[in-house]
VOLUM-413135 format. One record per residue: x, y, z of N, C-alpha, C, O in turn; residue in three letters. Coordinates in steps of 0.001 Angstrom, whole numbers, plus 500000, padded with zeros to 6 digits. Each point is the difference from the previous one (the first is absolute). Last residue first. Layout:
<rs>
XYZXYZXYZXYZAla/...
</rs>
This chain:
<rs>
799120286660107023499073500980500537500018501262499150499279500953500294Lys/501710493609498588500581501341500109498930500970500499498832499912499621Ser/502388494434500358498998501049500034500698501347500169500898500156500828Tyr/500415494587497312500516501242500593498905501056499908499539500313498903Val/501011494021501059499211501130499540500458501227500759500025500025501230Val/502276494916497297499781501038501022499211501141499367500241500393498859Arg/501348494041500398499361501191499460499719500972501151499499499629501061Gln/503872495718497625499359500884500989499430501245499341500659500628499172Pro/499498494861498031501023500902500537499304500961500952498809500268499847Phe/500265494435497625499610501331500476501205500829500450501087499472500233Pro/497923496580496078500993500221501054499769501421500518500355500963499321Ile/496252495390497889500502501342500311501033499955501132499803499351501027Glu/498404497214494874500179500057501454500697501314500329501070500302499471Ile/497635497493496113499286501174500540500011500011501523498996500324500635Asp/503344496615496245498849499492500757499173501121500625499071499736500763Glu/504903501232496723499232499106499134498735499493500692498988499774499335Glu/504067502871503074499338500827498990499115499130499110498892500387499627Arg/503769497422503572498896500721500643499259500884499006498777500121500077Phe/505101497590498459498914499060500268498802500702500630498856499705499653Ala/505111502788499584499374499621498727498804499076500226498965500155499352Ala/503618501093504404499285501167499465499276499649498708498855500403499794Asp/503908496302502107498788500216500816499184501167499453498776499920499890Ile/505426499175498132499027498961499655498698500181500778498917499797499452Ala/504708503064501547499512500255498640498900499009499630498963500382499458Phe/503211498873504586499087501153500100499443500374498629498819500322499867Arg/504448496257500377498735499552500587498997501147500091498809499803499757Leu/505574501181498798499282499220498985498651499522500526499010500017499269Asp/503842502179503762499481500930498999499216499263498918498934500457499586Ser/503313497022503697498819500671500563499375500946498987498778500092499891Lys/505240497889498883498941498997500067498722500625500542498917499777499459Val/504939502851500542499482499844498631498875498971499960499031500166499258Asp/503186500436504782499207501195499718499442499951498584498887500463499751Glu/504044496095501694498673499881500592499141501220499717498788499870499829Ile/505880498458498911499082500686499081498580499994500550499040500094499235Ile/504557497901503234500579501249499532499074500761499054500115501221499892Leu/498782494377501948499972501079500991500444501340499414499411501039500299Phe/498664494192498091500656501120499323499970501235500885499211500921499790Asn/498625494821501045501446499867500247500791501165499409501214500096500178Lys/493374499327501846500905500108498851501445499793500443500347500156501171Thr/493827499883500369501377499585500282500825500095498724499505499740498904Trp/495727502911503132500593499049499054501458499733500403500619500774500729Phe/494244502003500533501252499448500518500522498943499024499242499168499501His/497175505245500632500390498822499223501382499546500492500997500701499824Leu/494782502314502505501445499805499812500212498715499210499461498949500347Glu/496274505037500575500481498627499853501533500007499890500609501008499643Phe/494791502397501903501431499812499769500384498514499995499627499229500884Asn/496046504322498148500237498673500572501445499631499654500338499886498822Leu/497675505343501730500350498857499156500026498712500808500081500002501228Ser/499302504587500463499395500124498673500293498801499106499727500048498801Ser/501482500113505936499010501090499912499303500036498643498791500212499916Asp/503047495014501408500548501336500197498917501044499799498845499668499737Ala/501630494999501520499004500897499438500481501414500269499834500499501113Phe/503621495157498399499143500845500854498919500691499171500058500081498773Glu/503004496071499789500678500662501122499022500749500886499973499780501211Val/500223495769495521499086501145500159500448500732501264499820499496501109Phe/503215497241495560499539500284501357499114501247499974500389501049499487Arg/501685494823496976499469501355500170499462500142501409499291499127500500Val/504777497590496927498663500085500600499636501465500210500860500881499997Phe/502884495234497333499625501370500398498594500018500593499170499156499662Pro/503968496401500665499038500690499161499796501439500465500015500271501200Glu/504676496874499423498657500131500576499088500865499110500468500884499283Pro/501075497467497735500027499366501325501047500710500851501170500018499616Arg/498049501685496184498712499300500092499863499256501332498890499740500465Lys/504035504943498405500062498548500167498590499408500106499093500604500572Leu/502611503917496734499278499585501204500004498477500067499679499329499019Val/502093503151497275500898500109501145499352499574501313500679499878501019Tyr/497042500319494670501052498972499930500928500033501219500666499007500292Ile/493935502266499366501303500675499979501123498959500101499964499131500871Asn/495326499810499414500444500195498629501357500684499904500603500028498928Glu/497089499172505261500397498712499415500525500144498582500776499160499545Asn/497482504660502730501228499529500640500498498714499359501197499848499756Ala/494650501872498825501100500874499559501326499533500589501014499977499302Ile/495048497846502133500319499659498620501181500819499495500892499463499343Lys/497363501538504922500688498706500013500430499596498592501108499497499808Thr/496292504404500687501341500199500553500802498696499997501190499995499686Leu/494271499834498958500808500769499044501443500129500501500951499762499255Ile/495843498202503594500286499159498846500910500708499002500918499386499457Ser/497490503006504321500953498959500413500410499147498808501177499675499845Lys/495437503463499470501285500684500230501070498976500350501109500042499467Ile/494514498448500232500549500255498671501357500689500092500911499716499223Lys/496678499593504699500467498716499489500621500146498616500976499329499665Lys/496992504455502366501286499660500631500541498660499514501215499837499878Thr/495666503995497813499903498570500302501340499525500560500973499860499258Asp/497208505323501329500664499097499052499865498558500465499858499731501193Ser/498621504154501287499035499405499099500618499074498979499284499305499279Gly/503612504662502741498959499240500705498954499523498993499633500720499072Tyr/505279500127499014498843500746500509499049499069500743499919498806499712Ala/505399500187500182498895500058499026498815500693500671499931500125501222Val/505936499259499328498672500272500559498945500075498903500272500491498905Gly/505031497214502189499092500647499058498650500194500686499571499156500786Val/506144499179500050498655500347500460499184500680498910500543500689499137Gly/503783495483501258499611501323499512498555500235500422499202499064500051Ile/505350497514501519498581500291499766499834501388499410500857500871500151Asn/502877494545500959499767501435499860498509500220499782499252499049499771Phe/504643496849501922498633500406499688499908501526499982500551500683500863Arg/503703495644497918499415500862501033498619500451499534499686499969498811Ala/504814496189500204498788500703499586499472500828501173500306499736501163Lys/503480497219498994500271500754498785498771500727499484500014500530498889Asp/501734498123506350499182499526498890500293500873498789500457501135500139Asp/501829499521504000499511498647500251499206499422498830499819498785499908Tyr/502232505544499574500919499276500888499564498547500180500802499086499804His/497581505017497486500233498653499453500897499157500893500690499107499508Ser/497933505541501331498828499444499341500203498543499584499020499287499781Trp/502864504092504122500551499031499045498834499253499365499391499129500621Asn/501568505679502212498969499078499533500629499108498940500422500475498945Ile/501798502360505367500073499672498577498884499013499672499848498985500679Val/502125504625503372498889499117499629500011499814498490499855500959499243Ser/504838500059503256498719500636499722498928498950499685500294498823499792Asp/504268499837501085499414500628501186498617500598499744499151499987500892Ala/503576497685495713500110499180501207499227500583501177499490499251500833Ala/500833502900494844499335498706499816499991499172501272499100499188500214Leu/503157504976499741498589500250499715499246498680499913498901499873500539Arg/505787500108499891499346500247501285498514500281499818499202499716500893Ser/503777499763495368499512498741500580499287500201501329499129499210500363Asn/500934504539495665500883499487501064499407498759500654498787499906500183Pro/500195501451494690499421500133501345501003499492501024500509498889499847Val/498861502785494649500963499468500954499486500290501416499830501158500383Ile/497636498250494595500131500802501216500971499290500943499857498808500270Val/498536501282494148500692499307501083500218500945501168500525501101499834Thr/495590498547496033501064500804500588500601499244501185499282499387500789Leu/496819499441496422501293499471499534501165500873500445501079499962499408Asn/494252500474501942500359500801498825501349499591499423500579500723499189Asp/497681497271504799499044499728498932500347500742498721499682499527498910Arg/504431499504504357498612500398500184499137499704498796500456499429499010Gly/504167498433503357499515500492498714498508500260500108499216499079500229Gln/505153500671503402498597499690499740499600500623498674500219501189499768Ile/504413497449503482499518500598498754498595499506499726499761498795499917Arg/503601502014504733499264499063499150499452500750498798499759501206500058Ser/504712499445503663498748500466499407499352498881499188500640499014499634Thr/503295500073502927499552501241500649498657500491499483499193500524500767Arg/502812495349497744500504500031501370499550501264500727499891499993501226Ile/496956498255494821501443500164500164500399500039501459499172499803500890Gly/496684498357495835500235500410501387501506500033500203500641498954500098Ile/495814501350495349501252499589500634500023500498501429499553501109500291Lys/496518499195496913500931499467499016501277499467500650500568499005499549Gln/493997501963501846501375500046500497500912499307498999499852498806499740Ile/495438503777499126500606498679500161501436500151500476500752500810499458Thr/494918502739501466500942499523498999500526498617500341499674499426501039Gly/497455505347500778499735498597499704500964499558498907500089500641498953Val/499349503592504947500683499498498810499726498509499841500275499215500908Leu/498180503318502882499246500334498800500630499536498712499347500011498956Gly/502783499070505269499649501427500011499299500423498703500326501039499425Asn/500922494372499943500769500715501025499684501487499880500341500639499005Val/498121494106499165499566501394500051500696500661501175499797499617501152Glu/501141495749495392499848500639501300499478501419499828500070500591498923Val/501007494255498618499360501290499722499658500638501338499224499445500777Val/504817496787497945498780500358500722499484501355499521500775500897499667Asp/503415497159498842498820499539499267498697500320500688498945499914499371Gly/505356499608503594500052500409498599498826499378499251499733498804500119Val/499407501884505010500970499293499178499978500556498583499069500701499602Glu/499374500149506047499810500389498600501126499356499204501134499908500470Val/498711498651503710498653500565500068499593500552498649498839499909499600Ala/505367497609502016499239499839498765498542500431500153499100499361499456Arg/505105500149503561498599499871500409499081499744498814499012499276500118Glu/505714501402499181499794498860500891498509499769500266499511498873499916Phe/501781504798497427500447498785499318499775498760500863499668498930499489Leu/499368505343502312499058499671498925500381498704499298499137499194499651Leu/503788502562503631498772499486500611499005499578498924499368498951500118Ile/504560503196498510500298498640500449498753499361500617499729498819499782Ile/499932505669498963500180499170498817500273498549500361499465499086499373Gly/500316504154504061498670499677499481500086499117498760499171499110499810Ser/504803502600502049499451498955500856498625499570499489499675498813500007Val/502309504776497762500812498793499814499436498830500807499850498891499486Leu/498195505396501056499662499407498704500770498703499752499446499036499472Asp/501611503459504359498653499436500146499558499323498709499402498924500030Asn/504603503497499960500179498743500734498653499296500187499918498774499932Phe/499991505465498128500659499050499106500160498646500671499729498959499401Thr/498571504569503181499030499589498987500597498960499060499347499017499649Asn/503463502886503677498955499174500590499028499489498948499633498825500007Gln/504904503685500184499422499224498908498895499079500497499918498838499601Leu/502770504167503264499727500756498778499287499256498902499457500628499091Gly/501587497543505457499775501426500163499513500682498722499045500777500030Leu/502067494512500190498949500251500984499661501473500113498851500349500269Gly/504727498296496982498717499585499432498861500325500947498946500485499591Ile/505417500240501920499627500976498989498669499671499359499199500893499723Gly/502562496028503289499617501206500732499555501078499031499004500686500229Val/502756495407497959498654499776500521499503501193500810498812500321499975Leu/505635499669498426499055500208498918498561499822500480499107500742499591Leu/504476498332503334499836501443499818498980500298498906499243500967500093Ala/501785494569500546499368500506501227499767501505499898498932500501500351Ala/503468497290496236498561499769499898499266500524501226498873500482499894Ala/505893499497499824499389501107499263498501499852499909499280500997499944Gly/503082495534502061500161501198500809499376501217499332499353500823500647Gly/500762495115497005499006499949501073500113501222500900498988500511500479Trp/504194499041496089498664500243499444498952500021501105499138500878500036Ile/505264498002501063499915501427499685498613500348499478499442501051500313Val/501540494476500431499856500687501293499902501507499803499286500689500728Thr/501636496361495638498589500188500294499765500666501342498948500600500218Met/505345500107496439499569499201501144498549500296500335499584501158500049Gln/502982499144495113499393500852501027499479499109501119499198499100499753Ile/502851499591495926500882500085501150499471500884501112500734500337500929Gly/497338498108494695500751501254499930500972500164501164500871500869499968Leu/496215495444499956500963499856498907500844501256499841501184499925499673Tyr/495233500086503405501100499169500495501084499847498937501189500008500318Glu/494916502182498392500745500829500956501183499231500579501091500550500149Leu/495977497102497027500752500996499240500830500891500926501150500316499693Ala/495888496542502211501154499318499412500868500992499229501228499917500042Ile/494737501721501681500925499691501100501258499326499463501110500340500410Ile/495432500497496505500621501244500445500998499775501126501071500606500011Gly/496353495747498487501011500368499000500707501291500384501209500129499810Ala/495184498502502857501141499101500190501117500322499009501177499989500362Leu/494838502373499084500632500395501266501228499130500278501053500514500380Val/496306498388495893500777501224499767500668500503501279501112500526499949Tyr/496031495649500282501184499707499179500856501247499821501224499928500111Val/494648500549502185500941499174500770501280499772499213501097500162500536Val/495345502134497301500589500798501073501055499204500762501085500514500272Tyr/496450497208496417500913500981499411500688500825501079501212500211499948Ser/495394496823501355501217499265499629501028500956499400501192499884500282Ile/494625501922500667500704499678501238501291499242499711501032500272500613Leu/496098500671495752500627501218500525500799499709501264501116500497500153Gln/496346495990497932501132500364499138500737501226500529501231500044499992Asn/494774498607502157501090499045500260501233500371499191501116499975500518Ile/495021502590498715500500500225501355501174499076500311501011500440500547Ala/496682498992495346500791501230500006500615500244501375501169500375500096Phe/495870496001499459501236499756499254500905501225500047501201499887500245Gln/494498500486501546500885499237500883501326499700499312501054500033500635Ser/495649502098496768500444500869501084500956499297500947501016500572500392Gly/496872496964496086501046500907499511500543500893501115501206500233500073Val/496781494917501262499534501167499262501147500963499718501071499919500602Asn/499206494611499822500210501198500812499592501223499182500370500112498831Val/499501494706500511499042501017499563500073501251500875498975500505500459Lys/503771495298499551499178500391501151498962501065499656499208500393500856Lys/503863497955495838499440498795500623499055500333501144499014499296500217Ser/503312504214497511499051499338499103499341498791500660498802499771499837Asp/504607502556502509498814500841499845498944499302499144498814500007500332Tyr/505416497940500129499209499882501236498714500816499884498937499543500420Tyr/504098500837496096499450498645499994499138499755501216498951499361499914Gly/503368504651499856498849500003499109499406498608499816498798499859499776Tyr/505211500907502949498731500423500591498821499889499052498908499631500432Leu/505722499113498245499511499274501177498557500380500337499134499133500106Val/503154502831496102500244498565499921499315499246501141499413498937499794Ile/500314505916499773499565499388498749500113498482500019499132499315499459Gln/502217503302504417498615500309499641499549499199498788498936499382500026Val/505556500205501480499091499542501062498544500186499581499165499115500190Ile/504178502521496913499990498538500014499027499466501052499265499044499751Met/501468505649499995499287499508498823499889498478500017498939499455499696Trp/503632502557503655498576500301500203499184499463498827498951499385500192Val/505689500348499410499505499033500981498514500209500270499243499034500102Leu/503034504053497167499790498738499289499446498929500939499167499187499600Leu/502025504928502309498854500188499099499683498712499248498834499630499861Arg/505001500425502796498802500028500849498747500149499149498987499345500246Ala/505149500964497615499734498610500374498755499925500890499212499061499886Phe/502284505191499034499421499356498818499698498528500264498979499479499551Leu/503220502978503798498606500431499895499316499396498765498808499694500035Met/505795499463500583499234499379501092498524500367499892499131499141500154Ile/503894502939496877499808498595499653499168499278501066499147499177499666Leu/502193505266501117498957499962498955499681498562499625498840499648499787Ile/504704500933503134498739500329500675498843499973498997498930499460500281Val/505402500010498010499588498822500755498685500216500726499162499100500056Gly/502966504469497699499337499099499053499523498730500702498975499429499627Phe/503464503457502994498772500691499599499216499143499010498786499840500124Ile/505426498678501159499028499791501077498684500710499693498927499514500358Arg/504822501002496762499401498675499851498964499730501077499040499267499761Ser/503537504717500357498972500065498948499321498646499818498808499938499695Ile/503148501364505121500529499761498672498863499971498983498842499753500338Arg/501966501999504764498926499873499028500609499881498609500222500996499311Phe/501375498266505909500527500185498660498875499730498994499650498855499716Glu/501173502271506015499191499566498859500727500284498696500677501018499864Tyr/500983500224504562499585498608500143499182499466498845499675498813499984Gly/500431506373500592500934499125500687499409498594500148498873499825500462Glu/500298503975495727499297499331501078500919498975500631500453499067499337Leu/500699503575496793499894500885501161499314499360501183499985500577501087Ser/500598497337494585501306500169500621499928500831501274500853499882500880Lys/495351499293496199500318498853500845501324500151500718500204499378501042Gly/498118503749495703499367500196501309500295498850500936499896500154501217Phe/501857499614494305500543501132500779499369500162501376500707500222500984Pro/499598494871496812499318501246499661500478501135500897500379499762501147Leu/502554495884497388499188500509501106499389501324499584500694500881499493Val/500577495186496833500590501033500856499021500432501088498796499767499901Phe/502107496377496297499062500122501118500559500984501027500540499595501029Asp/501322498484494758499509501379499942499016500289501132499266500988499957Phe/503298494947498277500502500660501216499590501471500046500716500853500525Asn/498010495620496174500818501160499621500650500693501191500762500949499815Thr/496329495257500782501025499599499037500954501146499686501208499794499881Val/495031500999502945500983499149500652501132499615499070501161499972500409Gly/495241502514497889500735500825500964501072499186500713501093500497500271Leu/495966497211496890500959500810499231500823500885500929501207500148499811Ile/495291497378502082501095499109499609501071500772499224501197499789500199Tyr/494871502506500982500783499699501208501190499116499654501097500207500518Ile/495861500702496027500755501209500362500876499737501225501165500397500031Ile/495885496198498633501104500134499044500863501215500331501227499936499919Ala/494855499419502561500983498982500374501203500065499067501135499827500444Ala/495305502908498468500685500527501178501026499001500514501083500392500434Ile/496227498290495904500895501101499620500763500555501207501189500302499896Tyr/495559496280500839501114499499499185500983501121499684501209499823500150Ile/494821501303502141500872499178500844501230499545499219501126500074500494Ile/495470502236497187500770500893500859500984499218500873501141500422500193Tyr/495896497055497177500956500728499156500880500919500841501221500019499839Gln/495221497793502286501095499067499708501059500681499136501197499802500213Val/494902502629500630500778499849501232501190499077499781501105500287500460Thr/495803500218496050500838501191500154500864499911501252501162500404499994Lys/495717496166499331501038499940498979500941501197500099501218499845499905Ser/494947500018502817501022499075500490501152499897499014501159499897500403Ala/495177502642498254500658500667501122501110499117500563501094500485500291Gln/496170497694496410500895500998499418500750500758501084501175500326499834Gln/495527496632501494501158499298499460500999500959499377501210499810500122Asn/494701501932501411500817499560501133501253499281499532501079500195500561Ser/495743501080496205500659501181500562500910499618501166501103500530500130Ala/496180496108497854501115500409499144500747501184500592501230500034499955Lys/496217496667503451499662500709498784501249500508499291501110499952500531Asn/497212496096503056501219500708499636499777500714498679500034499361498949Ser/496872497650503332499856501401500346501221500814499621500024501212500214Arg/499721494073499009498798500568499404499895501488500256499484500742499164Lys/505214496591500387498999500306501022498805500695499358500164500875499150Gln/504179497322498981498677499599499545498937500250501058498968499329500011Asn/506031501110500142499427501048499182498627499642499451499545500604499029Phe/503002496469503968500262501362500477499201501026499208499443500929500584Ile/500510494349498376499267500310501225500137501465500372499056500613500497Leu/501076496873494632500883500753500890499214500463501214499064500789499869Asp/499232496916496208500765499071500829500862500699501021500672499356500805Ser/496636503006495974499118499216500850500760499073500930499513499668501081Asp/501499504137495528500762499617501192499169499178500963500099500166501216Ser/498530502149494649501244499373499601500777499479501193501138499558499841Asn/494768502830500556499684498785499264501256499273499536499946498824499640Glu/500302505374502707499687498868500865499712498727499216500292498900500469Lys/503081505000497713498569499754500174499771498747500819500794499060499966Asp/503717503930500714499390499141498992498541499741500340499590500135501153Arg/503890502460501337498899500661499291499339499120498968499146500482499256Thr/504640498185503600499024500642500887498777500501499252498901500017500555Phe/504739497995497058499421499006500904498899500617500847498951499389500204Val/503620503351496932499043499194499244499335498952500877498839499654499784Thr/504533502974502136498849500849499676498952499208499234498804500133500259Ser/505388497894500760499070499995501131498774500864499732498916499713500507Leu/504517500139496164499442498662500224498955500012501110498909499456499830Ala/503463504551499245499127499642498877499308498660500257498795499856499794Ile/504411501554503349498826500866500043499026499623498891498798499893500241Val/505388497957499875499135499536501087498712500813500063498923499450500227Leu/504371501915496721499412498723499593499046499468501062498916499513499681Met/503551504364501342498987500281498967499317498716499541498783499978499817Arg/504842499694503190498817500563500664498887500263498991498828499747500282Ala/505285498862498019499358498892500721498725500481500694498967499330499973Ile/503671503944497940499351499141499013499284498817500653498890499643499604Gln/503667503239503136498812500701499501499252499135498989498771499940500024Ile/505335498478501599498981499950501059498709500667499533498905499508500271Ile/504834500745496884499476498630500091498882499900501018498964499386499743Met/503377504667499922499109499829498853499385498598500010498821499833499687Ile/504434501087503555498786500769500288498988499862498872498803499875500255Ala/505407498230499106499243499232500987498705500713500371498960499364500172Glu/504042502875496995499347498884499311499181499139500960498915499534499652Leu/503706504022502082498898500534499203499235498867499325498770500017499965Ile/505074498769502366499001500517500942498780500523499249498863499706500368Thr/504992498893497259499157498885500430498915500446500975498918499415500043Ser/504314503734498560499123499653498876499044498880500405498812500045499680Ile/502763502813504389500718499366498903499004499717498868498795500205500144Lys/501600503046504595499179499499498903500901499473498897500832500719499447Phe/499267500513506230500742499836498753499107499361498945499353498984500253Ser/499805504182504357499586498789499296500707499953498654499915500941499211Ala/500217502739504053500818498863500457499576498674499380500414498941500471Asn/497569505156498034499652499746501404500679498728500526499365499153500628Asn/501570500863494642498977500939500459499589499618501405499543498883500247Leu/504223500082495289499682499801501413499037501083500448500190501176499692Glu/501299496155495307500012501204500826499651499621501428499624498862500282Phe/501846497884496158499396501141499299500098501281500809500623500969499565Leu/502195493978499882499417500981500926499486501199499215500699500514499126Phe/499683494447498687500743501217500306499217500882500972498770499985500042His/501662494694498034499093500849500782500746501230500486500788499909500942Asp/500508495937496518500002501279499285499116501032500711499565500981499397Phe/501728493960500874500567500937500974500136501395499389501037500658500089Glu/496964495212498050501164500626499369500673501026500897500973500644499608Leu/495166496992501909500928498970499499501258500605499391501092499450500137Thr/495442503486501487500551499192501087501055499021499479501090499900500564Ile/496524502935496386500830500809500904500684499138501050501165500222500329Leu/495775497688496705501176500500499279500934500762500932501213499786499987Leu/494612498811501648500917498866499861501279500416499283501088499542500347Ala/495542503623499926500576499789501329500998498841499965501081500068500585Val/496478500750495518500990501059500219500662499873501361501200500239500134Leu/495285496823498843501168499694499170501091501050500184501183499666500060Ser/494680501041502007500706498922500675501255499609499219501030499686500597Leu/496083503439497456500689500592501150500813498959500739501126500267500420Thr/496197498213496058501084500845499473500800500611501150501231500007499974Ile/494948497537501146501070499120499543501175500784499439501157499636500209Met/494983502758501106500638499400501165501168499111499589501061500041500622Leu/496213501840496037500868501024500602500744499440501215501162500330500237Tyr/495674496837497760501148500228499111500965501024500590501213499790500019Arg/494753499414502280500893498850500114501225500174499105501114499668500406Leu/495407503517499380500764500141501245500996498858500164501109500205500493Ser/495999499532495822500895501145499852500871500185501248501211500196499900Ser/495418496525500199501092499603499102501024501124499844501209499766500011Asn/494860501155502399500876499114500772501186499551499155501125499934500496Ile/495598502619497345500697500826500992500965499155500838501123500422500276Ser/496067497386496638501046500769499306500788500858500977501218500131499872Arg/495086497507501776501074499068499661501133500734499308501171499734500269Ile/494939502709500643500714499689501241501178499072499732501082500190500557Thr/496041500801495872500748501200500370500821499758501258501144500446500094Lys/495805496284498407501252499978499247500866501210500337501228499910499999Glu/495381498319503764499938500554498660501373499947499330501037499890500654Glu/497439496421503112500300501424499902499994500460498545500068499182499083Ser/498960496485503617499261500512498855500170501499499859499040500737499774Lys/502865495930503505499396501278500349499123500572498896499202500903500247Asn/503123494867499302499378499974501333499218501265500277498910499952500570Trp/503590499693495386498914499016500002499254500004501320498772499918500021Leu/505050502826499563498949500493499105498798499054499997498854500449500004His/504990498237502356499357501132500685498845500534499165498937500317500534Phe/503716496383497530499205499417501086499260501101500766498836499835500367Tyr/504139501511496225498790499352499460499124499376501078498772500049499920Pro/505373501877501536499027500989499524498776499359499342498885500438500287Leu/504732496717501270499315500702501095498925500955499489498875499987500499Ala/503734497513496237499335499130500963499155500787501021498799499772500143Lys/503882502267496292499285498896499339499212499124500957499085499296499572Thr/503545504562501903499173500447498868499145498871499433498845500220499635Lys/504266498977503973498964500934500436499051500349498856498788500085500197Leu/504954497215498826499072499281500875498841500909500421498838499593499971Ile/504660502330497493499244499044499193498952499271500845498859499829499570Tyr/504202503079502583499038500763499198499097499066499190498793500220499898Tyr/504748497843502498499004500532500933498913500755499247498813499843500289Leu/504857498683497250499164498866500394498895500441500954498858499553499893Leu/504348503669498891499134499672498868499073498836500341498815500039499669Tyr/504418501168503479498974501035499923499029499710498859498790500183500134Ile/504959497016500339499062499784501109498860501012499970498850499656500271Ala/504620500877496582499244498791499708498956499719501086498859499648499699Leu/504164503903500961499015500333498965499130498803499653498793500135499799Leu/504760499132503157498977500834500644498911500374499002498812499942500317Ser/504962497798498101499143499095500774498875500769500689498872499518500096Leu/504364503008497636499212499231499041499060499033500712498848499850499594Ala/504196502589503013498968500888499479499090499263499019498782500182500004Phe/504956497545501634499019500170501081498848500903499550498840499757500334Leu/504777499704496726499251498758500110498911500103501074498874499541499805Leu/504086504079499726499099499927498854499163498721500034498814500028499673Leu/504501500572503633498930500970500177498979499916498868498792500053500229Gln/505099497294499545499078499517501039498832500936500213498870499566500222Gly/504647501720496824499208498906499456498958499522501015498839499791499649Val/502772505322500768500628498685499985499022498948499477498793500227499915Lys/502264505416499910498954499004499955500624498626499806500715499758499027Phe/500890505438503033500305498808499218498858498975500112499456499770501080Gln/501479505953499545499303498794500435500274498853499050499919500157498782His/501513504528500845500817499291500982499375498687500444500577499274500809Ser/497878502389494610500627500931500914500934499256500925500893499283499549Gly/496941497387498380499252501221499718500467501043500993499580500016501157Leu/502176494822496622499982501038501036499188501180499507499950500293498805Ser/500417493935500198500188501372499510499882500956501183499565499622501088Phe/501117495650499560499621499993498585500187501380499386500621500149498947Ile/501767497052505375499346501239499581499716499944498509500901499741499202Val/499619496162504590500597500623498815499158501200499553498777499912499893Glu/500351496878503719500577501282500378500592500739498799500490501122500130Gln/497607494480499515498930500897500447500515501389500348499255500977499926Phe/503885495712498883499135500275498849498902500992500392499727500956499276Ile/503238497397504019500644501013499166499148500356498795500043501131499515Ser/498713495411503484499723501324500543500592501091499135499459501102499904Asn/501521494434499042498604500315499684499634501401500484499319500755499305Met/
</rs>
């Protein structure tokens, strides 16, 4: 029986093809075809039904699956028929035909995973009500797209690392050879990138999957959410950085020794920068000012858009973004208009001539305030008789509003309305008069 399988059918050059090899190749093709049939007729329709992905996505997966099966068939051909020839050698790494095909297979598998996972991360919420991970109320489309890109990078970089291992092309980088005790191989560089990408994905999972459910149930305000998210990001990235350094083979004792010298340099030359860094952490913990608060810093009024590790971003009334060092917000006097409440009281002054009906003045001013859409009805606006001035009776119209950034426009509208109402009622707004005598 063994003699039948060892019988040579034909030769190609110096290579002989035997019966057993051809039968094994035929069985391999049959197994590959069955695998393709199961994936195409069972797995892909189920994925399409579960994910409700577009036809374009299904076609892309089908295309990658076909190329993968063709490549797998070629690998089976080379292995079963022992037709795997040496191509070339580069940096002590031998490249055969199967090596190139295996790399192509890995790329195709990575591409299929990227397409499939991208549709999972970016699908609409109404199509994923049963999915706990991707049905968070606060999980927005932009955040999901960011996570999708992170997963894509992870898959491709993992594929590159695997290809480097398969091809034995994982050489030591030139600068790594000169450092005693360290070998900076190319795969380790990609490994560090992979660690940081996993850290980024972990931050997204903690924030989107775990914390936003807690935020919704506890009604945590936006500023507190941002502070918690930033602190978690800092912790995760610092831990990822330490793991990455350990992965590179760098002893942490060396880092701590260098850190002592670095702290001396910070204390001497980077005092302001270090102060800003510490102030950023204090702001996130103390939350005296938070994202979304309307603040006034040295005459600048605006909304805090972001509190970074060193600087904060404030969007002013003119829609201009101002970068403010964190030490300004932590150490200087800052007026926070919306820290404890979402409304504040403002006033405008007006003077009328002596002899005017003060009760009528009060009625007009109160009516004008109540008719303005930006003035709150509760608490009610009120009029204060301030003083008997030299040439006028001075009043103040006090009102409450939530529109802090356009408050000057609100005041302007009220002044226009007051001027029009006073003209209609023949109420005089006096102005100082001076008589100049000439000799």
